[in-house]
C-alpha positions in Angstrom: -147.0 -1.3 127.4 -147.5 -4.8 126.0 -145.1 -6.6 128.4 -147.6 -6.6 131.3 -149.9 -8.7 129.4 -147.5 -11.6 129.3 -147.7 -14.0 132.2 -144.4 -15.9 132.9 -143.8 -18.4 135.7 -141.0 -17.2 137.9 -137.9 -19.3 138.0 -135.2 -17.1 139.5 -135.4 -13.7 141.1 -133.4 -10.9 139.3 -133.9 -8.2 141.9 -130.3 -8.5 143.0 -129.1 -8.3 139.4 -131.0 -5.1 138.8 -129.0 -3.3 141.5 -125.5 -4.4 140.5 -123.3 -1.4 139.2 -121.1 -1.5 136.2 -117.4 -1.2 137.0 -116.4 2.3 135.9 -113.3 3.0 133.8 -110.8 5.7 134.7 -111.5 8.6 132.4 -108.6 9.0 129.9 -108.0 11.6 127.3 -105.5 10.9 124.5 -104.1 13.3 122.0 -102.6 11.8 118.9 -100.8 14.0 116.3 -104.0 15.5 115.1 -106.8 13.3 116.4 -108.2 13.0 119.9 -109.7 10.1 121.9 -111.7 10.2 125.1 -112.5 7.3 127.4 -115.4 8.2 129.7 -115.9 6.6 133.1 -118.7 4.3 131.7 -116.3 2.7 129.2 -117.6 4.6 126.2 -115.0 5.7 123.7 -115.3 9.0 121.9 -113.2 10.5 119.0 -112.7 13.7 117.0 -110.3 15.5 114.8 -108.3 14.3 111.8 -109.6 11.1 110.2 -107.6 10.6 107.0 -107.0 7.0 107.6 -110.0 6.1 109.8 -108.2 6.7 113.0 -111.4 7.9 114.6 -112.9 4.5 114.2 -116.4 5.8 113.0 -116.4 3.9 109.7 -115.5 7.0 107.6 -112.5 9.1 106.7 -114.4 12.4 107.4 -112.9 14.7 110.1 -115.1 15.3 113.2 -115.1 18.6 114.9 -116.9 17.5 118.0 -116.6 14.3 120.1 -118.3 11.3 118.4 -119.2 8.0 120.1 -117.2 5.1 118.7 -118.1 2.2 121.1 -118.6 0.9 124.6 -116.9 -1.5 127.0 -113.4 0.0 126.8 -110.9 0.1 129.6 -107.9 1.9 128.1 -106.8 3.6 124.9 -103.8 5.1 123.2 -103.4 7.3 120.1 -100.6 7.2 117.6 -100.0 9.6 114.7 -102.7 8.2 112.4 -104.0 5.1 114.3 -105.6 4.2 117.6 -105.3 1.1 119.8 -107.5 0.2 122.8 -108.3 -2.6 125.3 -111.7 -3.6 126.3 -112.7 -4.6 129.8 -112.5 -8.3 128.8 -108.8 -7.9 127.9 -109.4 -7.9 124.1 -107.1 -5.7 122.0 -108.5 -3.5 119.2 -106.9 -1.3 116.6 -108.0 1.0 113.7 -106.6 3.7 111.4 -103.4 3.8 109.4 -101.6 0.5 108.8 -98.8 1.0 106.3 -96.2 -0.5 108.8 -98.5 -3.1 110.2 -99.2 -1.0 113.3 -102.7 -2.3 113.6 -101.4 -5.8 114.1 -103.9 -7.7 112.0 -101.3 -9.2 109.6 -101.9 -6.8 106.8 -101.0 -3.2 105.7 -104.6 -2.2 105.0 -106.1 0.7 106.9 -109.2 0.0 109.1 -112.0 2.6 109.5 -113.6 0.8 112.4 -112.1 -1.1 115.4 -110.9 -4.6 114.5 -110.1 -7.3 117.1 -106.3 -8.1 117.3 -106.1 -10.5 120.2 -107.1 -11.3 123.8 -105.4 -11.4 127.2 -103.9 -7.8 127.3 -103.8 -5.5 130.2 -102.3 -2.3 128.7 -101.3 -0.8 125.3 -99.3 2.2 124.2 -99.1 3.7 120.7 -96.0 5.4 119.2 -95.9 7.2 115.9 -96.1 4.0 113.9 -95.6 1.2 116.4 -97.3 -0.2 119.5 -96.2 -2.0 122.6 -98.5 -3.9 125.0 -98.5 -6.0 128.1 -100.3 -9.2 128.5 -102.3 -10.1 131.6 -99.5 -12.6 132.4 -96.8 -9.8 132.3 -95.6 -10.7 128.8 -94.4 -7.8 126.6 -95.5 -7.5 123.0 -94.6 -5.1 120.1 -95.6 -4.6 116.5 -95.5 -2.1 113.6 -92.6 0.0 112.3 -89.1 -1.1 113.4 -86.8 1.0 111.4 -85.0 2.3 114.6 -85.3 -1.0 116.6 -88.4 0.4 118.5 -89.9 -3.1 118.8 -87.0 -4.3 120.9 -86.6 -7.7 119.1 -83.0 -7.2 118.1 -83.9 -6.5 114.5 -85.0 -3.6 112.2 -87.8 -5.6 110.5 -91.4 -4.4 110.8 -93.9 -6.8 112.4 -97.5 -7.0 111.1 -98.7 -8.9 114.2 -97.9 -8.6 117.9 -94.5 -10.2 118.5 -93.5 -11.5 121.9 -90.6 -9.5 123.2 -90.5 -10.9 126.7 -92.5 -13.8 128.3 -92.7 -11.8 131.5 -90.6 -10.1 134.1 -90.7 -7.4 136.7 -92.1 -4.7 134.4 -95.0 -2.5 135.4 -95.6 -0.3 132.3 -94.7 0.0 128.6 -94.6 3.4 127.0 -94.1 4.0 123.3 -92.5 7.3 122.1 -92.3 8.5 118.6 -89.7 6.0 117.5 -88.5 4.6 120.9 -89.9 2.5 123.7 -89.5 2.5 127.5 -90.4 -0.3 130.0 -90.6 0.7 133.6 -90.3 -1.6 136.7 -91.1 -1.2 140.4 -87.8 -2.9 141.4 -85.2 -1.7 138.9 -84.4 1.2 136.5 -86.3 1.3 133.1 -85.2 -0.5 130.0 -85.1 1.5 126.8 -84.7 0.8 123.1 -85.3 2.2 119.6 -84.3 5.6 118.1 -81.7 7.6 120.0 -80.7 10.3 117.6 -81.3 13.0 120.3 -80.4 10.9 123.3 -84.0 10.1 124.1 -83.0 6.7 125.5 -81.1 8.6 128.3 -78.2 6.2 128.4 -75.4 8.8 127.5 -74.9 8.2 123.8 -76.8 8.8 120.5 -76.8 5.2 119.1 -80.1 3.6 118.2 -80.6 0.2 119.9 -82.8 -2.7 118.8 -82.0 -4.4 122.1 -83.3 -3.3 125.5 -80.8 -1.4 127.6 -81.0 -0.5 131.2 -80.9 3.1 132.4 -79.0 4.1 135.5 -81.7 6.0 137.4 -85.0 4.6 138.8 -88.3 6.0 137.5 -91.7 4.7 138.4 -93.3 6.5 135.5 -92.2 7.8 132.1 -93.7 9.9 129.3 -92.2 9.5 125.9 -92.6 12.2 123.2 -91.5 12.1 119.6 -87.8 12.7 120.4 -87.6 13.5 124.1 -88.6 11.7 127.3 -89.6 12.6 130.8 -89.2 10.5 134.0 -91.1 10.7 137.2 -89.6 9.5 140.5 -91.2 8.7 143.8 -91.5 12.0 145.7 -92.6 13.8 142.5 -89.2 14.5 141.0 -89.2 15.1 137.2 -86.2 14.5 135.0 -86.0 15.0 131.2 -83.7 14.0 128.4 -83.6 14.0 124.6 -84.3 16.7 122.0 -84.5 20.2 123.5 -84.5 22.4 120.4 -87.8 24.0 121.5 -87.2 23.9 125.3 -89.3 20.8 125.7 -87.0 19.4 128.4 -87.8 22.4 130.6 -84.3 23.0 132.0 -84.1 26.7 131.1 -81.9 26.1 128.0 -82.2 25.4 124.3 -79.4 22.9 124.2 -80.0 20.8 121.1 -80.1 17.5 123.1 -79.3 16.0 126.4 -78.4 12.3 126.4 -78.7 11.7 130.2 -81.6 12.5 132.6 -81.5 16.1 133.9 -83.4 17.2 137.0 -86.3 19.6 136.2 -88.4 20.1 139.3 -90.4 18.4 142.1 -93.9 17.9 143.6 -95.3 16.5 140.3 -97.6 13.5 140.0 -98.4 13.2 136.3 -96.4 13.8 133.2 -97.0 13.8 129.4 -94.7 14.5 126.4 -96.0 15.7 123.0 -94.2 16.2 119.7 -92.3 19.3 120.8 -93.8 20.3 124.1 -94.3 18.8 127.6 -96.9 19.1 130.4 -97.2 18.0 134.0 -99.6 18.2 136.9 -98.3 19.0 140.4 -99.6 17.3 143.6 -101.7 20.5 144.3 -103.5 20.0 140.9 -101.8 22.9 139.1 -101.0 22.3 135.4 -97.6 23.3 134.0 -96.5 23.3 130.3 -93.2 24.1 128.5 -91.6 23.8 125.1 -92.8 24.7 121.6 -95.8 27.1 121.4 -96.3 27.9 117.8 -100.0 27.1 118.0 -100.7 28.0 121.6 -100.2 24.4 122.8 -98.8 25.7 126.1 -102.1 27.4 126.9 -100.5 30.6 128.3 -102.2 33.0 126.0 -99.2 33.4 123.7 -97.3 31.7 120.8 -94.0 32.2 122.5 -92.0 29.1 123.4 -90.9 28.5 127.0 -87.9 26.5 128.2 -89.1 26.5 131.8 -92.4 25.1 133.1 -95.1 27.8 133.2 -98.4 27.4 135.3 -101.6 27.3 133.2 -104.3 26.6 135.7 -105.4 24.6 138.7 -107.6 21.6 139.7 -106.5 19.3 136.9 -106.2 15.5 137.2 -105.2 14.4 133.8 -103.3 15.8 130.8 -102.2 14.7 127.3 -99.8 16.5 125.1 -100.3 15.8 121.3 -98.8 17.0 118.1 -99.2 20.7 118.6 -102.1 20.8 121.1 -103.0 19.7 124.6 -106.1 18.1 126.2 -106.8 18.0 130.0 -109.4 16.9 132.5 -110.2 18.8 135.7 -111.3 17.2 139.0 -115.0 18.1 138.3 -114.8 16.0 135.1 -114.7 18.9 132.7 -112.6 18.4 129.5 -110.4 21.3 128.2 -108.4 21.7 125.1 -106.0 24.3 123.5 -103.5 24.7 120.7 -103.7 23.7 117.1 -107.2 23.1 115.8 -106.6 22.9 112.0 -108.6 19.7 111.6 -110.9 20.0 114.6 -108.7 18.2 117.1 -109.8 20.4 120.0 -113.4 19.3 119.6 -115.1 22.6 120.0 -116.8 22.5 116.6 -114.4 24.9 114.9 -111.1 24.9 113.2 -109.8 27.9 115.2 -106.7 27.6 117.3 -107.0 28.4 121.0 -104.2 30.0 123.0 -105.8 29.3 126.3 -107.7 26.3 127.7 -111.2 26.0 126.2 -114.1 24.1 127.7 -115.0 21.2 125.4 -117.2 18.9 127.7 -118.8 19.6 131.0 -118.0 16.1 132.4 -116.3 12.9 131.4 -117.7 11.2 134.4 -120.9 9.1 133.8 -123.0 7.8 136.7 -122.7 4.1 137.2 -125.5 2.1 135.5 -127.2 -1.2 136.4 -126.4 -4.4 134.6 -129.6 -4.0 132.7 -128.7 -0.6 131.4 -125.4 -2.0 130.3 -127.2 -4.8 128.5 -129.6 -2.4 126.8 -126.6 -0.4 125.5 -124.9 -3.6 124.3 -127.9 -4.7 122.2 -128.4 -1.2 120.8 -124.9 -1.2 119.6 -125.2 -4.6 118.1 -128.6 -4.2 116.4 -128.9 -0.4 115.6 -131.4 -0.9 112.8 -133.9 -2.6 115.2 -133.1 -0.6 118.4 -133.2 3.0 117.6 -133.1 5.7 118.6 -130.5 4.3 121.0 -130.1 5.1 124.7 -133.8 5.7 125.1 -135.2 6.2 128.6 -135.9 3.1 130.7 -139.2 2.6 132.4 -140.8 -0.1 134.5 -144.0 -1.9 133.6 -145.1 -4.9 135.6 -142.2 -7.3 136.1 -140.1 -5.6 133.3 -137.5 -2.9 133.1 -137.7 -1.8 129.4 -136.9 0.6 126.7 -139.1 1.6 123.8 -137.8 2.1 120.2 -140.2 4.1 118.1 -138.4 3.5 114.8 -139.4 -0.2 114.8 -142.2 0.2 117.3 -140.5 -2.4 119.5 -139.5 -3.0 123.2 -136.5 -4.6 124.8 -136.9 -5.6 128.4 -135.5 -7.6 131.3 -137.9 -9.6 133.5 -137.5 -9.4 137.2 -139.3 -12.8 137.5 -136.8 -15.0 135.7 -134.0 -12.7 134.7 -134.5 -13.2 131.0 -134.2 -10.6 128.2 -137.3 -10.2 126.0 -137.9 -8.4 122.6 -141.4 -7.5 121.6 -143.1 -6.2 118.5 -146.8 -6.5 117.5 -145.6 -8.5 114.5 -143.4 -11.0 116.2 -145.0 -11.1 119.7 -142.7 -11.8 122.6 -139.4 -13.3 121.9 -137.2 -14.8 124.8 -133.6 -13.7 123.9 -132.1 -15.6 126.8 -130.7 -15.4 130.3 -129.4 -11.9 131.1 -126.5 -13.4 133.2 -125.2 -15.2 130.2 -125.6 -12.2 127.9 -123.8 -10.0 130.6 -120.7 -12.2 130.4 -120.6 -11.7 126.6 -121.3 -8.0 126.8 -118.8 -7.3 129.6 -121.5 -6.2 132.0 -121.3 -7.2 135.7 
């Protein structure tokens, strides 16, 4: 190892820096119509399934049948029909995929096959079929994309190709985009709803679309919006449902075409999700329940028979996402499971075979916390893949350096414990001081 031959006068000690952990993201799995997105606990983003418009973000339009790494440093993500939106740990908003209606928010209608930066200062984002809604770190509400049903909430039916300010702030806690409608929840008052209402999915007692936000009568602290139906979760675990019910997706035991006001479904629930024509929820005891359309086995009960009542599928679940005609879920041990439609690989098991029961896709979405230096190594590898490959090589210590070796370029990247600087070394270039690791950490989103 060549680093030990370089003598550097110490200026600052980096021993404390070496021990600082990276803040972990909350693992999230998101099912779009036919593509899937996974956010691991280390902030890495993975994608698989249908990729007709670049919605996976890997630079191609080729389908992926197993999870594929897209990038790092992410804090949240949401999947639309053929597009994806995400927020990084620094509050920057990124989008990729289908863009016919301006749903990427970059001012164009051109698809993007890799993540593109849309803006900064965002705290959350939610993707509908062809529109998005987001909250700023200051509490402001933003919307963009398709607006044919008034789903942007700007009192018009005109599409917006860039994020449009809907409200400068207010007592809102969460924005949720459904297929063609939007819901904004609050901790101090009932939700506001707007957009398509053809099946009563706004829950306000009529079937008229609204381009202006309207307040519901009941209080819900969380909401899940499907294509044409909506679920609401109250404190105490009470679930209510309204909207389209042709496939039993409301879970009230009927097949009534629609219900335009919230109807009580059950209690002891803590998480809810609504897909195109089916619904799923997790109870406080970790049991997973599904109901609605089941043409492709998306309920996970071993059949293709629809159910208009919730049916229990398994236990020990902590997260679930209902997509087009399939479902993804995470158990408490971090294992990732998938079932239902798999025509374009959206289950991620390497095949195109549907599954009528939950199938193990990944052993764990939890990644052990890494040091600042490991985070920096990952950042530079993503930024300079031609120089630093193969990526994610094993770290080792030599003298005052924590380093990685890259055999493709016969080079080293290391951080000195003597002065906290990052160094790059090859036999041809010698030792190059890249700069202070603390400054680079701010840019890379490392602690």
